[in-house]
MDTraj code that builds the backbone (N, CA, C; nanometers):
import mdtraj as md
import numpy as np

residues = "MET GLU THR SER THR SER GLU GLY LYS ARG GLY ILE HIS ILE ILE ASP GLU ARG ILE GLY SER GLY VAL ASP VAL LYS ALA ARG ILE GLY LYS ALA ARG THR ALA TYR LEU GLN LEU LYS ASN ILE TRP ASN SER LYS GLN LEU ALA THR ASN THR LYS VAL ARG ILE PHE ASN THR ASN VAL LYS THR VAL LEU LEU HIS GLY VAL GLU THR TRP LYS THR THR LYS ALA ILE THR GLN GLU ILE GLN VAL PHE ILE ASN SER CYS VAL ARG LYS ILE LEU ARG ILE HIS TRP SER ASP THR VAL GLY ASN LYS LEU LEU".split()
xyz = np.array([
    [8.5093, 3.4426, 15.9845],
    [8.4937, 3.5188, 16.1057],
    [8.4702, 3.6638, 16.0683],
    [8.3620, 3.7191, 16.1172],
    [8.3283, 3.8584, 16.0924],
    [8.3876, 3.9446, 16.2025],
    [8.4652, 4.0445, 16.1645],
    [8.5180, 4.1378, 16.2632],
    [8.5037, 4.2786, 16.2100],
    [8.4987, 4.3726, 16.3006],
    [8.4998, 4.5127, 16.2622],
    [8.5893, 4.5853, 16.3609],
    [8.6300, 4.7040, 16.3252],
    [8.7166, 4.7800, 16.4148],
    [8.6500, 4.9114, 16.4499],
    [8.6813, 4.9588, 16.5677],
    [8.6350, 5.0904, 16.6095],
    [8.7485, 5.1561, 16.6860],
    [8.7532, 5.2863, 16.6784],
    [8.8593, 5.3575, 16.7473],
    [8.7984, 5.4344, 16.8634],
    [8.8521, 5.4109, 16.9808],
    [8.8037, 5.4775, 17.1012],
    [8.9158, 5.5524, 17.1697],
    [8.8892, 5.5953, 17.2910],
    [8.9876, 5.6715, 17.3676],
    [9.1146, 5.5921, 17.3937],
    [9.1026, 5.4630, 17.4039],
    [9.2175, 5.3795, 17.4388],
    [9.2748, 5.3053, 17.3191],
    [9.2490, 5.3507, 17.2006],
    [9.3069, 5.2875, 17.0826],
    [9.2029, 5.2163, 16.9985],
    [9.2512, 5.1343, 16.9096],
    [9.1646, 5.0623, 16.8170],
    [9.1185, 4.9325, 16.8820],
    [8.9901, 4.9063, 16.8712],
    [8.9320, 4.7852, 16.9278],
    [8.8803, 4.6984, 16.8141],
    [8.9085, 4.5707, 16.8219],
    [8.8554, 4.4761, 16.7240],
    [8.7334, 4.4101, 16.7866],
    [8.6230, 4.4171, 16.7172],
    [8.4979, 4.3609, 16.7657],
    [8.4725, 4.2315, 16.6900],
    [8.4676, 4.1241, 16.7622],
    [8.4467, 3.9925, 16.7031],
    [8.2976, 3.9610, 16.7050],
    [8.2433, 3.9258, 16.5912],
    [8.1007, 3.8966, 16.5808],
    [8.0622, 3.7689, 16.6552],
    [8.1610, 3.6877, 16.6948],
    [8.1306, 3.5647, 16.7670],
    [8.0949, 3.5907, 16.9126],
    [8.1214, 3.7128, 16.9638],
    [8.0885, 3.7423, 17.1025],
    [7.9384, 3.7253, 17.1198],
    [7.9014, 3.6506, 17.2204],
    [7.7602, 3.6224, 17.2433],
    [7.7106, 3.5025, 17.1651],
    [7.7982, 3.4424, 17.0894],
    [7.7595, 3.3243, 17.0138],
    [7.7714, 3.2027, 17.1045],
    [7.7421, 3.0876, 17.0493],
    [7.7540, 2.9636, 17.1252],
    [7.8941, 2.9407, 17.1778],
    [7.9948, 2.9839, 17.1025],
    [8.1346, 2.9673, 17.1447],
    [8.1597, 3.0457, 17.2725],
    [8.1144, 3.1699, 17.2765],
    [8.1329, 3.2546, 17.3940],
    [8.0564, 3.1989, 17.5136],
    [7.9371, 3.1510, 17.4911],
    [7.8549, 3.0954, 17.5986],
    [7.9201, 2.9699, 17.6549],
    [7.9715, 2.8845, 17.5686],
    [8.0398, 2.7636, 17.6148],
    [8.1630, 2.7989, 17.6979],
    [8.2334, 2.9035, 17.6598],
    [8.3496, 2.9486, 17.7370],
    [8.3062, 2.9965, 17.8749],
    [8.1964, 3.0716, 17.8823],
    [8.1465, 3.1206, 18.0117],
    [8.1019, 3.0032, 18.0985],
    [8.0362, 2.9051, 18.0388],
    [7.9931, 2.7873, 18.1142],
    [8.1152, 2.7120, 18.1657],
    [8.2187, 2.7026, 18.0850],
    [8.3424, 2.6372, 18.1288],
    [8.4055, 2.7082, 18.2475],
    [8.4082, 2.8406, 18.2429],
    [8.4639, 2.9178, 18.3545],
    [8.3769, 2.9034, 18.4789],
    [8.2457, 2.9034, 18.4607],
    [8.1548, 2.8862, 18.5743],
    [8.1690, 2.7460, 18.6332],
    [8.1878, 2.6459, 18.5480],
    [8.2077, 2.5086, 18.5954],
    [8.3351, 2.4995, 18.6791],
    [8.4403, 2.5685, 18.6346],
    [8.5653, 2.5715, 18.7109],
    [8.5424, 2.6352, 18.8475],
    [8.4696, 2.7467, 18.8503],
    [8.4382, 2.8135, 18.9774],
    [8.3563, 2.7208, 19.0672],
    [8.2611, 2.6493, 19.0083],
    [8.1778, 2.5558, 19.0842],
    [8.2633, 2.4446, 19.1452],
    [8.3520, 2.3881, 19.0662],
    [8.4349, 2.2773, 19.1138],
    [8.5345, 2.3211, 19.2207],
    [8.5793, 2.4456, 19.2144],
    [8.6707, 2.4965, 19.3165],
    [8.6021, 2.5074, 19.4525],
    [8.4711, 2.5115, 19.4529],
    [8.3946, 2.5228, 19.5773],
    [8.3336, 2.3889, 19.6196],
    [8.3886, 2.2800, 19.5682],
    [8.3342, 2.1469, 19.5942],
    [8.3234, 2.1164, 19.7439],
    [8.4224, 2.1606, 19.8216],
    [8.4174, 2.1336, 19.9656],
    [8.2980, 2.2031, 20.0320],
    [8.2566, 2.3157, 19.9784],
    [8.1386, 2.3850, 20.0319],
    [8.0122, 2.3069, 19.9980],
    [8.0006, 2.2607, 19.8745],
    [7.8803, 2.1867, 19.8334],
    [7.8665, 2.0570, 19.9130],
    [7.9798, 1.9947, 19.9480],
    [7.9766, 1.8679, 20.0211],
    [7.9641, 1.8860, 20.1722],
    [7.9762, 2.0086, 20.2196],
    [7.9716, 2.0354, 20.3633],
    [7.8329, 2.0073, 20.4204],
    [7.8316, 1.9372, 20.5321],
    [7.7053, 1.9117, 20.6017],
    [7.6832, 2.0156, 20.7111],
    [7.7817, 2.1027, 20.7302],
    [7.7721, 2.2051, 20.8347],
    [7.7064, 2.3337, 20.7838],
    [7.7057, 2.3527, 20.6530],
    [7.6450, 2.4731, 20.5959],
    [7.4998, 2.4464, 20.5583],
    [7.4155, 2.5432, 20.5846],
    [7.2743, 2.5320, 20.5478],
    [7.2596, 2.5393, 20.3961],
    [7.1558, 2.4776, 20.3448],
    [7.1314, 2.4762, 20.2008],
    [7.1148, 2.6169, 20.1451],
    [7.0427, 2.7031, 20.2172],
    [7.0232, 2.8390, 20.1654],
    [7.1559, 2.9155, 20.1593],
    [7.2488, 2.8846, 20.2478],
    [7.3821, 2.9461, 20.2426],
    [7.4567, 2.8981, 20.1187],
    [7.4471, 2.7698, 20.0895],
    [7.5123, 2.7142, 19.9706],
    [7.4559, 2.7776, 19.8431],
    [7.3251, 2.7951, 19.8387],
    [7.2622, 2.8562, 19.7211],
    [7.3079, 3.0012, 19.7066],
    [7.3188, 3.0727, 19.8167],
    [7.3672, 3.2113, 19.8106],
    [7.5117, 3.2160, 19.7619],
    [7.5939, 3.1221, 19.8076],
    [7.7333, 3.1149, 19.7611],
    [7.7361, 3.0838, 19.6120],
    [7.6494, 2.9932, 19.5681],
    [7.6401, 2.9608, 19.4255],
    [7.6032, 3.0846, 19.3440],
    [7.5035, 3.1580, 19.3907],
    [7.4583, 3.2770, 19.3180],
    [7.5664, 3.3835, 19.3093],
    [7.6434, 3.4009, 19.4154],
    [7.7442, 3.5076, 19.4166],
    [7.8756, 3.4680, 19.3519],
    [7.9095, 3.3393, 19.3539],
    [8.0406, 3.2985, 19.3042],
    [8.0396, 3.2242, 19.1715],
    [7.9323, 3.1582, 19.1405],
    [7.9266, 3.0808, 19.0159],
    [7.8405, 3.1522, 18.9116],
    [7.7215, 3.1943, 18.9511],
    [7.6327, 3.2616, 18.8556],
    [7.6929, 3.3911, 18.8030],
    [7.7652, 3.4631, 18.8879],
    [7.8258, 3.5884, 18.8412],
    [7.9314, 3.5614, 18.7352],
    [8.0072, 3.4531, 18.7515],
    [8.1059, 3.4153, 18.6496],
    [8.0339, 3.3749, 18.5214],
    [7.9288, 3.2971, 18.5359],
    [7.8518, 3.2494, 18.4206],
    [7.7911, 3.3646, 18.3411],
    [7.7349, 3.4612, 18.4100],
    [7.6585, 3.5664, 18.3430],
    [7.7384, 3.6934, 18.3169],
    [7.8684, 3.6899, 18.3408],
    [7.9525, 3.8065, 18.3131],
    [7.9470, 3.8396, 18.1637],
    [7.9087, 3.9594, 18.1304],
    [7.9023, 4.0022, 17.9910],
    [7.7757, 3.9614, 17.9186],
    [7.6776, 3.9082, 17.9913],
    [7.5552, 3.8587, 17.9276],
    [7.4817, 3.9685, 17.8506],
    [7.4991, 4.0931, 17.8927],
    [7.4288, 4.2027, 17.8245],
    [7.4757, 4.2214, 17.6801],
    [7.5896, 4.1640, 17.6441],
    [7.6403, 4.1760, 17.5072],
    [7.6074, 4.0537, 17.4218],
    [7.5499, 3.9506, 17.4810],
    [7.5204, 3.8281, 17.4080],
    [7.3976, 3.8447, 17.3199],
    [7.3987, 3.7714, 17.2107],
    [7.2797, 3.7607, 17.1259],
    [7.2029, 3.6401, 17.1784],
    [7.1108, 3.6648, 17.2681],
    [7.0435, 3.5528, 17.3338],
    [6.9403, 3.4896, 17.2418],
    [6.9500, 3.3604, 17.2350],
    [6.8536, 3.2804, 17.1602],
    [6.7925, 3.1808, 17.2573],
    [6.6909, 3.1138, 17.2126],
    [6.6275, 3.0128, 17.2973],
    [6.7273, 2.9019, 17.3313],
    [6.8103, 2.8642, 17.2350],
    [6.9091, 2.7580, 17.2574],
    [7.0132, 2.7996, 17.3611],
    [7.0592, 2.9241, 17.3538],
    [7.1586, 2.9736, 17.4495],
    [7.0976, 2.9812, 17.5890],
    [6.9758, 3.0325, 17.5981],
    [6.9073, 3.0410, 17.7271],
    [6.8897, 2.9025, 17.7878],
    [6.8535, 2.8058, 17.7044],
    [6.8340, 2.6692, 17.7523],
    [6.9663, 2.6089, 17.7991],
    [7.0743, 2.6342, 17.7264],
    [7.2057, 2.5819, 17.7634],
    [7.2497, 2.6356, 17.9001],
    [7.2263, 2.7632, 17.9226],
    [7.2596, 2.8257, 18.0508],
    [7.1734, 2.7663, 18.1616],
    [7.0437, 2.7507, 18.1351],
    [6.9526, 2.6973, 18.2366],
    [6.9864, 2.5532, 18.2713],
    [7.0275, 2.4742, 18.1736],
    [7.0670, 2.3349, 18.1988],
    [7.1862, 2.3312, 18.2940],
    [7.2845, 2.4183, 18.2714],
    [7.4008, 2.4232, 18.3599],
    [7.3594, 2.4627, 18.5016],
    [7.2779, 2.5676, 18.5139],
    [7.2338, 2.6141, 18.6460],
    [7.1556, 2.5039, 18.7173],
    [7.0616, 2.4406, 18.6473],
    [6.9819, 2.3335, 18.7079],
    [7.0695, 2.2176, 18.7535],
    [7.1688, 2.1837, 18.6740],
    [7.2602, 2.0757, 18.7094],
    [7.3342, 2.1071, 18.8391],
    [7.3833, 2.2287, 18.8504],
    [7.4548, 2.2696, 18.9721],
    [7.3619, 2.2694, 19.0928],
    [7.2428, 2.3249, 19.0761],
    [7.1483, 2.3331, 19.1878],
    [7.1063, 2.1934, 19.2327],
    [7.0858, 2.1028, 19.1380],
    [7.0509, 1.9647, 19.1737],
    [7.1614, 1.9005, 19.2576],
    [7.2867, 1.9267, 19.2220],
    [7.3987, 1.8710, 19.2995],
    [7.4054, 1.9333, 19.4385],
    [7.3838, 2.0635, 19.4463],
    [7.3870, 2.1322, 19.5760],
    [7.2756, 2.0799, 19.6668],
    [7.1578, 2.0583, 19.6100],
    [7.0428, 2.0106, 19.6869],
    [7.0440, 1.8591, 19.7058],
    [7.1442, 1.7935, 19.6491],
    [7.1598, 1.6475, 19.6571],
    [7.0382, 1.5737, 19.5999],
    [6.9928, 1.6227, 19.4860],
    [6.8830, 1.5576, 19.4151],
    [6.9455, 1.4646, 19.3119],
    [6.9194, 1.3358, 19.3262],
    [6.9774, 1.2361, 19.2368],
    [6.8893, 1.2167, 19.1136],
    [6.9472, 1.1595, 19.0097],
    [6.8751, 1.1423, 18.8842],
    [6.7511, 1.0554, 18.9020],
    [6.7546, 0.9655, 19.0001],
    [6.6397, 0.8766, 19.0193],
    [6.5228, 0.9468, 19.0896],
    [6.5507, 1.0597, 19.1534],
    [6.4438, 1.1379, 19.2162],
    [6.3690, 1.2141, 19.1070],
    [6.2386, 1.2206, 19.1182],
    [6.1599, 1.2922, 19.0190],
    [6.1334, 1.4335, 19.0694],
    [6.2120, 1.5276, 19.0170],
    [6.1951, 1.6680, 19.0531],
    [6.2006, 1.7478, 18.9239],
    [6.0935, 1.8177, 18.8928],
    [6.0872, 1.8959, 18.7694],
    [6.1720, 2.0217, 18.7771],
    [6.2098, 2.0731, 18.6619],
    [6.2907, 2.1948, 18.6556],
    [6.2185, 2.3146, 18.7164],
    [6.0876, 2.3195, 18.7039],
    [6.0119, 2.4333, 18.7585],
    [6.0216, 2.4387, 18.9097],
    [6.0333, 2.3227, 18.9742],
    [6.0455, 2.3178, 19.1195],
    [6.1803, 2.3715, 19.1652],
    [6.2824, 2.3553, 19.0814],
    [6.4150, 2.4062, 19.1159],
    [6.4115, 2.5564, 19.1170],
])
top = md.Topology()
chain = top.add_chain()
for i, resn in enumerate(residues, 1):
    res = top.add_residue(resn, chain, resSeq=i)
    for name in ("N", "CA", "C"):
        top.add_atom(name, md.element.get_by_symbol(name[0]), res)
traj = md.Trajectory(xyz[None], top)
């Protein structure tokens, strides 16, 4: 594990080189998944419009997922992992089943 230290106004900070790595991204996806599951009653609601559900997803799940993204070392694999999670959630919100043929670009 590569670490370095820096001293700032609030004391010594340890900087972990793993930040922005696959480990950090998986942790963010896990937290976003938890946020998504906590809103399960909203996704299953037939009283809310689809565009309202998508807005709730963007404000409550995507923000958790992308918190700190500016510090990540983004790679194609990390970007794809994030997009797979987002597409999976959106497919569930839109009630698109695996047997339906809907491309990722349409999402």
